[in-house]
C-alpha positions as CSV (number, residue, x, y, z in Angstrom):
1,M,-0.7,-35.9,2.3
2,A,2.7,-36.1,3.9
3,E,5.7,-37.2,1.8
4,N,7.9,-39.9,3.2
5,G,11.0,-38.6,1.4
6,N,10.8,-40.9,-1.7
7,G,7.4,-40.0,-3.1
8,A,5.9,-43.3,-2.1
9,A,2.9,-41.7,-0.5
10,D,2.0,-39.8,-3.7
11,A,2.5,-42.8,-5.8
12,Q,0.1,-44.8,-3.6
13,N,-2.4,-42.0,-3.8
14,N,-2.2,-41.9,-7.6
15,E,-2.6,-45.7,-7.8
16,A,-5.7,-45.6,-5.7
17,Q,-7.3,-42.9,-7.9
18,A,-6.4,-44.3,-11.3
19,P,-8.4,-47.4,-12.4
20,Q,-6.1,-50.3,-13.3
21,I,-7.1,-51.4,-16.7
22,Q,-6.4,-55.1,-17.6
23,L,-6.6,-56.2,-21.2
24,N,-5.7,-59.8,-22.2
25,V,-6.2,-61.5,-25.5
26,I,-7.6,-64.9,-24.7
27,N,-7.9,-66.2,-28.2
28,Q,-7.9,-65.1,-31.9
29,F,-9.5,-66.9,-34.8
30,V,-10.7,-66.7,-38.3
31,R,-14.5,-67.0,-38.1
32,D,-15.0,-67.0,-41.9
33,L,-12.7,-66.7,-44.9
34,S,-13.5,-66.6,-48.6
35,F,-11.0,-66.0,-51.4
36,E,-12.4,-66.1,-55.0
37,N,-9.7,-65.9,-57.6
38,I,-12.1,-64.7,-60.3
39,L,-9.4,-63.9,-62.9
40,A,-7.9,-67.4,-62.7
41,Q,-11.4,-69.0,-62.9
42,K,-12.2,-67.1,-66.1
43,G,-8.8,-67.9,-67.6
44,G,-7.8,-64.3,-67.7
45,A,-4.3,-63.3,-68.5
46,G,-2.3,-60.3,-69.4
47,E,-1.1,-57.2,-67.6
48,L,-3.7,-55.7,-65.3
49,Q,-3.4,-52.8,-63.0
50,P,-5.3,-53.7,-59.8
51,D,-7.7,-51.2,-58.2
52,I,-8.3,-52.4,-54.7
53,N,-11.2,-51.4,-52.6
54,V,-11.2,-52.4,-48.9
55,Q,-14.3,-52.1,-46.7
56,V,-13.9,-52.5,-42.9
57,N,-16.7,-53.3,-40.4
58,L,-16.3,-53.8,-36.7
59,D,-18.4,-55.7,-34.3
60,A,-18.2,-56.3,-30.5
61,K,-20.3,-58.2,-28.1
62,K,-20.3,-59.3,-24.5
63,R,-19.7,-63.0,-23.9
64,D,-21.3,-65.1,-21.2
65,A,-18.2,-65.3,-19.1
66,D,-17.4,-62.4,-16.7
67,D,-15.4,-59.5,-18.2
68,Q,-15.0,-61.3,-21.6
69,F,-15.8,-59.7,-24.9
70,E,-15.6,-60.8,-28.5
71,V,-14.5,-58.3,-31.1
72,A,-14.5,-58.9,-34.8
73,I,-12.9,-57.2,-37.8
74,K,-14.7,-57.9,-41.1
75,L,-12.9,-57.1,-44.3
76,N,-14.4,-57.1,-47.8
77,I,-11.6,-56.6,-50.4
78,V,-12.4,-56.3,-54.1
79,S,-9.7,-56.1,-56.7
80,K,-10.7,-54.9,-60.2
81,D,-8.7,-53.8,-63.2
82,K,-8.1,-50.0,-63.3
83,A,-8.6,-49.8,-67.1
84,N,-11.8,-51.9,-67.1
85,A,-13.8,-52.0,-63.8
86,D,-15.9,-54.8,-65.2
87,I,-12.9,-57.1,-64.9
88,K,-12.7,-58.5,-61.3
89,I,-9.4,-59.9,-60.3
90,F,-10.2,-61.3,-56.9
91,L,-12.6,-61.0,-54.0
92,L,-11.4,-61.6,-50.4
93,E,-13.8,-61.7,-47.4
94,V,-12.5,-62.4,-44.0
95,D,-14.1,-62.2,-40.5
96,Y,-11.3,-62.2,-37.9
97,A,-12.2,-62.2,-34.2
98,G,-10.6,-62.1,-30.8
99,V,-11.8,-62.9,-27.3
100,F,-10.6,-60.4,-24.7
101,L,-10.6,-60.3,-21.0
102,I,-11.2,-56.6,-20.0
103,K,-11.3,-55.2,-16.5
104,G,-11.2,-51.7,-15.1
105,V,-12.6,-49.9,-18.0
106,P,-15.4,-47.6,-17.0
107,E,-18.8,-48.5,-18.5
108,D,-19.1,-45.2,-20.4
109,Q,-15.7,-45.9,-22.1
110,M,-16.2,-49.6,-22.9
111,H,-17.8,-49.1,-26.3
112,P,-14.9,-47.0,-27.8
113,F,-12.4,-49.3,-26.0
114,L,-13.8,-52.4,-27.7
115,L,-14.0,-50.8,-31.1
116,I,-10.6,-49.0,-31.0
117,E,-8.1,-50.7,-28.8
118,C,-9.1,-54.3,-29.4
119,P,-9.1,-54.1,-33.2
120,R,-5.7,-52.4,-33.0
121,L,-4.4,-55.5,-31.3
122,L,-6.0,-57.8,-33.8
123,F,-5.0,-55.9,-37.0
124,P,-1.4,-57.0,-37.4
125,F,-2.5,-60.7,-37.4
126,L,-5.3,-60.0,-39.9
127,R,-2.9,-58.1,-42.1
128,R,-0.6,-61.1,-42.3
129,I,-3.5,-63.4,-43.2
130,V,-4.5,-61.1,-46.1
131,S,-1.0,-60.9,-47.3
132,D,-0.6,-64.7,-47.2
133,I,-3.9,-65.4,-48.9
134,T,-3.3,-63.0,-51.8
135,R,0.2,-64.3,-52.3
136,D,-0.9,-67.9,-52.2
137,G,-3.7,-67.0,-54.7
138,G,-1.0,-66.1,-57.2
139,Y,-0.8,-62.3,-56.8
140,P,1.7,-60.0,-55.1
141,P,1.0,-60.0,-51.4
142,L,-1.5,-57.3,-50.4
143,N,0.0,-55.4,-47.5
144,L,-2.9,-53.4,-46.0
145,D,-2.3,-49.9,-44.9
146,N,-2.7,-49.2,-41.2
147,I,-6.3,-48.6,-40.2
148,D,-7.1,-45.6,-38.1
149,F,-9.6,-47.2,-35.7
150,V,-10.2,-43.9,-33.9
151,A,-11.3,-42.2,-37.2
152,L,-13.4,-45.2,-38.1
153,Y,-15.1,-45.1,-34.7
154,R,-15.8,-41.4,-35.1
155,Q,-17.2,-41.9,-38.7
156,E,-19.5,-44.6,-37.4
157,L,-20.7,-42.3,-34.5
158,A,-21.4,-39.5,-37.0
159,R,-23.2,-41.8,-39.4
160,R,-25.4,-43.1,-36.5
161,Q,-26.1,-39.6,-35.3
162,Q,-27.1,-38.4,-38.8
163,A,-29.3,-41.5,-39.2
164,E,-31.1,-40.6,-35.9
165,T,-31.5,-37.0,-37.0
166,V,-33.0,-38.0,-40.3
167,G,-35.2,-40.6,-38.6
168,T,-36.7,-38.1,-36.1
169,A,-37.1,-35.2,-38.7
């Protein structure tokens, strides 16, 4: 292709080849939230060293509207005393979802896109909710570590592949 002196021809050619991905967050919302302050209910007191276990689940589905998808991050957080695992401090369950408008993503890449990129956008807002809830529950704010959604996605693929292998053997 001939160059017009400023690279415009090459830029136009590259734009024609590369798909233009559009990702818009239409809405975000808490679908379900439960915070059980177990220690306060039982009248517990004293110095406890929390041992916090965080479980993460992801879900994605196509909505009825064109190019719209709903992606949810579900957290199950249990805090127990390190010295005595029978003493539960609190239990926090939250289902946080976002509605996304997505265009230009090839079909074979949509699944990882939904379960990696979309949760990555939602996570900072979910982290803030968890921090506020635990603080308002009378504990130091729980600041969740970043979640590696790529690693989480790969773990889920490996788990499914192993389940299929076991199921066919």
